[in-house]
C-alpha positions, 0 to 999 in steps of 0.5 A: 632981282629974283625975290627968293628970301635969305639971299645973303646967307653964306659962309662956313658950314657943317652938314647934318646927315646923322645915320643917313649919309647915303644917296637915298636919304642925303641928296642935299648933303651929297649935293653940298659935298659935290659943290656949293657957291653958298657954303664952304662945307667943312664937315658932314655929321653921320655916326655910321660913316664917321672917320671917312672922307665925305668926298670919297663916299660921294665920289666927288672931286672934292676931298678933305671933308671929314665925317664926324659922329656928332656936332660936338666932335666936329666942333672939337676937331675942326680948325675953322669954326662953322657959321651954319649947320645945314640939314642935309637929309630928307625925312619921311613927311619932312618931320623932325626925328629925334636923332636929328633934333639932338644934332640941331640942339648941339649946333644951336648950343654952340651958337650956329645958325640952322639952315633947314630944308625940311617941310616942318618949320623949326622956327615954330618949335619953341624949344629950338627958337628959344635956344637960338635966341639965347645963343644969338643964333638964327633958324632959317626955314628955307621951305617956309611958304612965302606970303601970297603978296610976294608970289607971282601968277603966270602972265605970259612974259615968258614969251619975251625970254630970249634964252632957250630952255632945256628941262632936265626931267625924269621918269621918277624922283631921286634920279639926280636931275639937279646934279645933271642940270648943275654939271651941264651948266658948269660944262657949258660955261667952261666951254664958252656957252653962257649957261644958268640953272633955275633951281626948283628945290632947296638944295639948288638954293643951298648950292648957290644958284641965283635964280629959282624957287622951291616948287614943293613949298609953293601953292599950286596956282603960283608954281607956273608964275614963280617958274616964269618969273625966275626965268624972266629975271635970269634972262633980263639980268645976266642974258645967258645963252641957255637956261637949264631947268631943274626938274622935280619928281616926274610927269607921271609920279603918282605921289607928285606928278610934276614936269608939265610946268617946265614944258607948258609954262616955261616953254622948254623946247628941249628935254634931257630925260633922266631914267633909272633902268633897274627900277621896277617901281617908283622910288620908295613905292615897292609895296604899291603897284605903280611902275615908272613909265617906259621910255617910249611912252615918256618920249612920246608924251614929251613930244605931245607937249610940244618939246623933244627929248635931246638925250637920255641920262641914266642913274645906274642905281644898283647896276654894275658899271659894265651892265649899265654901259651895255644898257647905255649902248642899247638905248642909244641904238634903240632911240637914236639918241645920245645916252650918258651916265653922269656919275660914271662918265660926266656930262661932256658928251652932251655939249654937242647936243646943247650946241645943236639945240641952240643952233636950231633954236636960233634958226640954223640948219 
């Protein structure tokens, strides 16, 4: 079995996103509201959107997830008591800010376990670990690096994997790659193709995916091996027809170039390339002279790695829907590729793409 830690954690939860329940800062919270097999999300904590339904904010099929202004308010009003408080936002540098500390302290005071996906380990903050011990609670630092003795080097066992791999990678970070990969996995399973997603970030683990690792808390030398090991375990244990790989950052993101591992180490021969057509700069880098690469260059780079782009997936960002759909149609014509807008129209149009890819991988015409 894939040896990712804390596999037994699951139950009812509230999601902490104080002051930042938005698609830019609360990717984890948005993902958990959209769906999780690990946690039953009872509420979101955010004073700016308190009183609203989190499902409406996320535009999710799931509703009746209220937003409260604080942990204490949630505990007063919820009929079902949460077991966990999950940190649902990212912070600059992964450091714990005061506004989040307040909600964590309230949760620990009430005896809730904390599930922390920040880079900073909360269990090493004495005031928090002490309060947790007093109240019989636990702090689970999901991004805490595992001991070297537990990590795997790449060894070539990927060559024995039967299931073809499709990587969902992007031209930038914060594009929705995990959501696209998750929805593709769900769509395939609903239509009779056995699919599994390999998670590579903390949110994928929090959503309940059974195979993967957290890439940005893994020492670089072990990233290819951990990726390979997750795929091998998945292929051996559940024998899926296709495996989707959750991408991280982008091939040429200056602050975190990432993606070659999916093509070189995981041997993903198919790629769904996610792109934000309205971005002039890399995410959160408006002050720096770095622009996302053109789709022409990225498609060619992926070809040079030995893989091929099967389809494009667009993040509409600030674009009006009518403008986004016009760009979608123009790109489809220009590159002769299927182009989808997952948040606006789902991923159902990619099912024939996956079918054709699997047919070719199996030696069909």
